[in-house]
N, C-alpha and C positions, 0 to 999 in steps of 0.2 A: 375332398381331396381325394378320395379312394378312387374317381374316374381320372385317374391321371398315370402315366406309366413312369414319369421322370417329375419332380420338384426341384426347382434351382432357386435357391435362395439369395436374394441380391443380384446385381449385374456388375460389381466389382469385382477385383481380382480374376478375372477372366469369364465369370458368370453368362455376361453378354455374348461374349465369343462362343462360349461351350452351347448357349441355346441356339445360335446360328447355324452352327455345325449340325446340331441334332436333330433341327425342324425337317430336313429332307429325310427321315429315317423310318416315317409313320407312326411313331410313337406318339402318346398325346403327352404334352410336355406343358407345364403349367412354371410360368417366371414370376417371381415374387418379388416386389420392389417397395420401398417408401414412396408414398406418393407426395406432392406439393402440399395435400392439406395435414400434413403432421409435422409438428414442430421440429427444428433442427436446433436441440439445444445442443452448443459446444460442450458441456460439460457431460454429455453422454458419452463422450470418446477422451475424457480427463480422468486416468487412473487415479491422480489425488482426488479428484472430486468424488469418483463412485467408491475407490476402496480404502481411503485414508479418511476423508472427512464424511464417509457414509451417506452419500448425498440419498440412495434410495433405501436404505433400511428402513423396515417398518417400525413405526413409534407404538405398535400395539403388541402385545402379551399374546405368545402363541404356546399350546399346548399340545402336547403328542399324544399318543394314543395312551400311555401311562399316567397321562397328567402332568407330567415334568415341563416346566418352560423352556422354551428354547427361541432363537433369534433365527427367521430364515436367512437373513441376508439378502445376498442377490445372486440369486441362480436361476441360468435360462437353459431349459432343455430342449432339444428341436430333435434330436433322435441321431441316430448314426454313431459312429466309433469316439465314445467321449476320450476314450483311452487315448486316439490318435490326439484330439483337439489339445487334450493337455500337455501332451509331451509339444506337441509342433508349435502351439501358439504361444508360449511361454518361454523366450529364450533362455531363461536359467535351470528351468525341468527340460528341457529339450536337450541343453547339454549331461545333464547328470542322468538321462536315462540312455542315451547314446553311449557312453562311459560304463554304464551298468552292463552293456550287453557286447562291450567289447570292442567298440567302435570308436576309434581313435579322435579325439579334436584337440583344438587348440586348447591351451593352459588357459583357465578364466576363473574369478573370482566374484562373488556377489557382492554389490554394492548396494547400501540402505541409507547410507549418509553420505555427508562428505569425510569424514574422518575414515571411512571403512575405503572410500577411493582412493586416499591418500594412501592405506597401508597397502591396499591391493596393487597401486602404483611401485609403489615399494619393493613388492614381491615379485611382479611381472616386468619391471621394468617398461623402457620404451623402445621401438614404436609400439603401440598397444591400440588398442580401440575401446571405446565405451559406448555400449547401446542401452536402450531402453529396455524390459524386460517384455513388453507389450506394444503392439500397436507399428512398431517400427517397419519400413517399406520403402525399397528405392533407395535406401541411402537415408531416409529419413529417421528422427531419432537418433542418429550416431555422432560422434566426436572423436576425430582423431587426434592422436597424442605423438606429436613428434619425437624423433630421437634427441636424446638427451641432450642438456645444453640450456634450452630455457630455464626457469623456475616453475619446477613441476608444480609445487604448491600452489604458485598461479595458476598454472593451466588447471590445476584440478577443480580448483574454485569456478572457475570459467566455464569448466565442462560440465559441472554440476549444475550450475543455474542457467546454462542453455539448454538442457535436456529437462528443464523444470522440476528439478529435483525430486525425480521420482526414482523406484526403485531401478537398479541398470544391471548389467554385467559386463565386468572389463575382460576382454579377449589379449592374450598373448598374442605378438608379432609368428606368422606363420612363412618360413622359406619355402618358395613354390615356384614351380616353373609354368604351372597351367592351371587354370579354373575349368572343372568339368561338371559335368552334371549326368544322371542317369534318370530317364523317365521311364518309369515301368506301371505296367497294369496288372492288378492283383484280382482274382475272380473269388465269389463266395466259395468256393470249394477250395481256396489256398492256391490256385495256380498262378503260377507267377510267369509274367511275358516282358521284359524289359527292350526297350530300343537300345540300339548302339550307341556308347558314349557320344556325348555331344560336346563341343569342346566352346568355351565360352569367353568373350572378354567384355569389360564391364568399363565404363567412363562415369566418374563422379558416383559411384557405387549403383550403377544403372544399367543392366543388361545392354549393351551396345550391338554386338556382333555373335554370330554363333555357327559355328562350321560342323558340318558331319560328313564323314566320321571324325573322331580326335585322334590327333597326333600324340598319341599313348602306348607305352608297351602294352603286350599282352597280358603281363603280372601286372599292372595298376588296372585295366579295364578289367579282370578278372575280379581283383579286390575290391574295384567299385560295385560290380554285380552283386558280390555276395553281400558286401554290408547292405546294401539297397534290400537285397531279399531277408534279410535276418530283421531288419526294421518293419518290412512289411509284414512278415511272420509274428512279430512280439507284439506289434500294434494293430493285428487281426486287420491289415486295411483291405477293404472293397472298393475299388475303384482305382484311380490312377494318381500317382503321386509323384513325386521328384525330389533326389538327394543332391545337392552341391558339394562337390569336394574341391579341396585344393590337391594338387598331384606335385610332387617334386620326386623325378626319377621314377623309382616302384613302391615309394611312400604314398599312401592316401590318406590325406585327413576329412575328415566330415563335419563341413560346416554348416548347412541348414538342410531341414527337412521342410519341403512345400504340400500339404496335403491337399491337392488338385492338380489337373492339367497345368503344365509350365511352361512359362515364356519361349524358354530355351527349346521345347519340342513342338512350338507352332509350325516350324518347317516342315513336320511329316503331313502335314495337309498335301503338300505339292511333292514331296520326295520320298514319300514311303507307301505300301500297297495298303496300309492300314493306319489313320491318323490317331494321335491321341485321344482326340474325340469321340472317334469309333469306340475307340477300346474303353473310354469311360464309359458309354451308352451299355455295350456290351456287359462291364461289369456289375453295373448296378441293376440291370435288369436281368441279371443271370444267365447270359446267353453265354456262348463259348468263346473264349478269348481267341484272338488271331496271332501267330507268331509273326511281328512285325518284320519286313524286308525292305531294304531302302531299293527305289523303281529306277535309282540314278547313280554315277560311277561317285557322285559327291553333291551336297549342297551346301549354301550359306544364308542365312538369314540377318538382315539387317534391322534395327528398331526403329523408327519413326517417331520422335517427340515432336511435341507442340510447339517447339523453337521453329519447326522448318513455316510454320504458318506466319511468323513475326509481316514477312511481307507480301500477305497475301495466301490463296491458296494454292499449293503447289502446283508445278507442273507435272501433272501425273501422265500425261501422255510422253513425256521426255524420257521417266523413268523406265515402262514397259515398253519402249524399242529396243530394249537390249535382247540378246539370246536367253531365253528361257526366265525371263524372271516376271513374276508373278506376285501383284498389288494385294494386301489384305488391308481393309480400314475397319476400324471397330467403332463407327458409327458413333462416337461420343462427339456431343454438341459442341463444346467450347473447346477450343486448344490452348493449352496452357504451358509454360515451359517446363520443361521435365515430364511432361505428362505423355504416357505411352498412348499414341493415335494409332497405331497399325506397323505394319513392318511389311519389308519386301523378301521373297526368297528366289535364289537365283538357284539354278541346278545345270550342273558341267560333267564332264570327264572326270577332273581334278578339283580337291579342293580349291588349290591356288587359281585356277579358271574361275570357281563359282564364288569365290571370294571377290576378285577383281570384278567380276560383271556387277554382284549386287552393291559394292561399293562405288561403283561408276554411275549406277543407276540412281544410288540417293543423292550422289553429287548433283547428277543431272535436275535434281528436285527444286533447288534453290534459284529464288527468283519466280514471279508471275508465270501463270499458265498462257501459252498463246490464244487460249480459248475465252481470254477475257472476263474468266470469274475469277481472277486473283485481284 
């Protein structure tokens, strides 16, 4: 392992995309992925099986250096910023951490059983959203409670069963005008270099469209930058990370921390003088970070989901005939509904023009390709 400059564990959550963009750097990069010869047990991904039923707890008696017995439970250490993993990967702890450093979030309550869910709903009201504390991604592991009107107890039981009766967090409704994100790089020396704010639109809890620069006030942008800087400093992050926010006027409320290069930052590949992936390489290798600058007036990124493949391979040649439109595919073998398969980026003089061009390019993908591959 010491022969490599960068080791990427897993191709999920952007790991494969990161590896492809680091490949031309000249650094020695090792990509680790579980192979087909390893059993894929669904219980590995069940918090109930692992943490409630104790599937992997050792039956042996363990002794510490002083001869006292202890139970090792299930702990995996792979290096890196464990404080960051603890804060970002467990939603309840994430909210606790953000509020502890003065970063405002939506109101929330811990949910451990059906009774605590009903109590939380009485406190926070509806509309609200219930999320599993672990493993939720792109809308998975979530249940939305509609506005008052339906029997809330029946809704609570439906939600609790839908999420597998596991630990969760209930988040109150947030009034917002826009959803935005700050993607930033932080070096080993604490240097902080954010990209300008991205504006995001989601469809069914999955990122659908990102425009750059975001249409927010200078005050809101500064607050978002300062919050992201504080988070990076408190967690001692080294590398690229993202903080997602809700914005209402000048009010900025943090939503989530993503401890990695982020989907909303993919358009930096074509629209900035340094991409989020190069910044990641610079950070983890101890190289000087670059202050990112947009190389065009504006850019827009449209997500490509597996749904586009339902009638065969999309018509790529139609999409990239538009002005300054760039196609990026992630190399995933199987196209599944709502699975992120790639994205399109358009650069232009204005956000309106970039958005129009990228949306037109995505619309052109419907239907089989004239090349006959569909």
